[in-house]
LONUTI-607732 format. One record per residue (C-alpha): residue in three letters; x, y, z. Coordinates in Angstrom, 1 decimal. Last residue first. Layout:
N
residuo/px/py/pz
Ala/X/Y/Z
...
REM end
This chain:
124
residuo/px/py/pz
Unk/160.2/160.5/114.8
Unk/158.0/157.4/114.9
Unk/159.2/153.8/115.2
Unk/156.8/151.6/113.4
Unk/159.2/150.2/110.8
Unk/160.4/152.0/107.7
Unk/158.4/152.6/104.6
Unk/160.4/152.9/101.4
Unk/160.9/155.7/99.0
Unk/161.8/155.4/95.3
Unk/158.7/157.2/94.2
Unk/159.1/158.9/90.8
Unk/157.3/162.3/90.2
Unk/156.5/163.5/86.7
Unk/156.9/167.2/85.9
Unk/153.6/169.0/85.1
Unk/153.5/170.8/88.5
Unk/156.5/169.8/90.7
Unk/155.1/171.4/93.8
Unk/151.7/169.6/93.6
Unk/153.3/166.3/92.7
Unk/155.8/166.6/95.6
Unk/153.0/167.4/98.1
Unk/150.9/164.5/96.9
Unk/153.9/162.1/96.9
Unk/154.9/163.2/100.4
Unk/151.4/162.8/101.8
Unk/151.0/159.4/100.2
Unk/154.3/158.2/101.7
Unk/153.3/159.6/105.1
Unk/150.0/157.8/105.0
Unk/151.8/154.5/104.0
Unk/153.8/154.9/107.2
Unk/157.2/155.8/108.6
Unk/158.9/157.5/105.7
Unk/162.1/156.5/103.9
Unk/164.7/157.8/101.5
Unk/164.4/158.7/97.8
Unk/162.0/161.0/95.9
Unk/162.8/161.5/92.2
Unk/161.5/164.4/90.2
Unk/161.5/163.6/86.5
Unk/163.2/165.2/83.5
Unk/166.0/162.7/83.2
Unk/166.8/163.0/86.9
Unk/165.7/165.7/89.3
Unk/166.6/165.1/93.0
Unk/164.7/165.0/96.3
Unk/165.9/163.3/99.5
Unk/163.4/162.3/102.1
Unk/164.6/161.5/105.6
Unk/164.2/165.0/106.9
Unk/160.6/165.1/105.6
Unk/158.6/164.4/108.8
Unk/155.2/165.1/107.4
Unk/152.0/166.5/109.0
Unk/153.4/170.1/109.3
Unk/153.9/170.2/105.5
Unk/156.4/173.0/104.9
Unk/159.4/170.6/104.6
Unk/157.7/168.7/101.7
Unk/157.0/171.9/99.9
Unk/160.5/173.2/100.4
Unk/162.0/169.9/99.1
Unk/159.7/170.2/96.0
Unk/160.8/173.8/95.3
Unk/164.5/172.9/95.9
Unk/164.3/170.0/93.5
Unk/162.6/172.3/90.9
Unk/165.2/175.0/91.3
Unk/168.0/172.4/91.1
Unk/166.6/171.1/87.9
Unk/166.4/174.6/86.4
Unk/170.0/175.4/87.4
Unk/171.2/172.1/85.9
Unk/169.3/172.9/82.7
Unk/170.6/176.4/82.6
Unk/174.2/175.1/83.1
Unk/173.7/172.6/80.3
Unk/172.6/175.3/77.8
Unk/170.3/173.6/75.3
Unk/167.3/175.5/76.5
Unk/164.0/173.7/77.0
Unk/164.3/173.5/80.8
Unk/164.8/177.3/81.2
Unk/161.7/178.0/79.2
Unk/159.6/175.5/81.2
Unk/160.9/176.8/84.5
Unk/160.0/180.5/84.4
Unk/156.2/180.4/84.6
Unk/156.6/177.6/87.1
Unk/158.6/179.9/89.3
Unk/155.6/182.2/90.0
Unk/153.2/179.3/90.8
Unk/155.8/177.6/93.0
Unk/156.5/180.8/94.9
Unk/152.7/181.3/95.5
Unk/152.4/177.7/96.6
Unk/155.4/178.1/98.9
Unk/153.9/181.2/100.5
Unk/150.5/179.6/100.9
Unk/152.1/176.5/102.4
Unk/154.0/178.6/104.9
Unk/150.9/180.6/105.8
Unk/149.0/177.3/106.5
Unk/151.8/176.1/108.7
Unk/151.8/179.4/110.7
Unk/148.0/179.2/111.1
Unk/148.4/175.7/112.5
Unk/151.2/176.8/114.8
Unk/149.1/179.7/116.1
Unk/146.2/177.3/116.8
Unk/148.5/175.0/118.8
Unk/149.8/178.0/120.8
Unk/146.2/179.3/121.4
Unk/145.2/175.8/122.6
Unk/148.1/175.7/125.0
Unk/147.4/179.2/126.2
Unk/143.7/178.3/126.8
Unk/144.7/175.2/128.8
Unk/147.1/177.3/130.9
Unk/144.4/179.9/131.6
Unk/141.9/177.2/132.6
Unk/144.1/176.0/135.4
REM end
């Protein structure tokens, strides 16, 4: 029986290491793209602005998705008037705080607006 318990522990440890690796990759991607975003956002070309907004929204959505402690499929991310907007719902105050923390970290200097709500106690 000890062999099965060890395998279960190793599987959980592997999942934890994989989650940490995802966050590290996303952080590196965010840092690299932040160097590009400010110049794209200051151009007067509307297509460049839309592309920059989409890149920011994608970066924030990826950061939310990479967090193993957050169910992010109910959270929609958009960029409106220079701010990242989170819409949808989470299941607890803890989830809301986690989503906001992840979004602010991924967005960098861009403000994050919380339009999420907390839905009842049903979980996942």
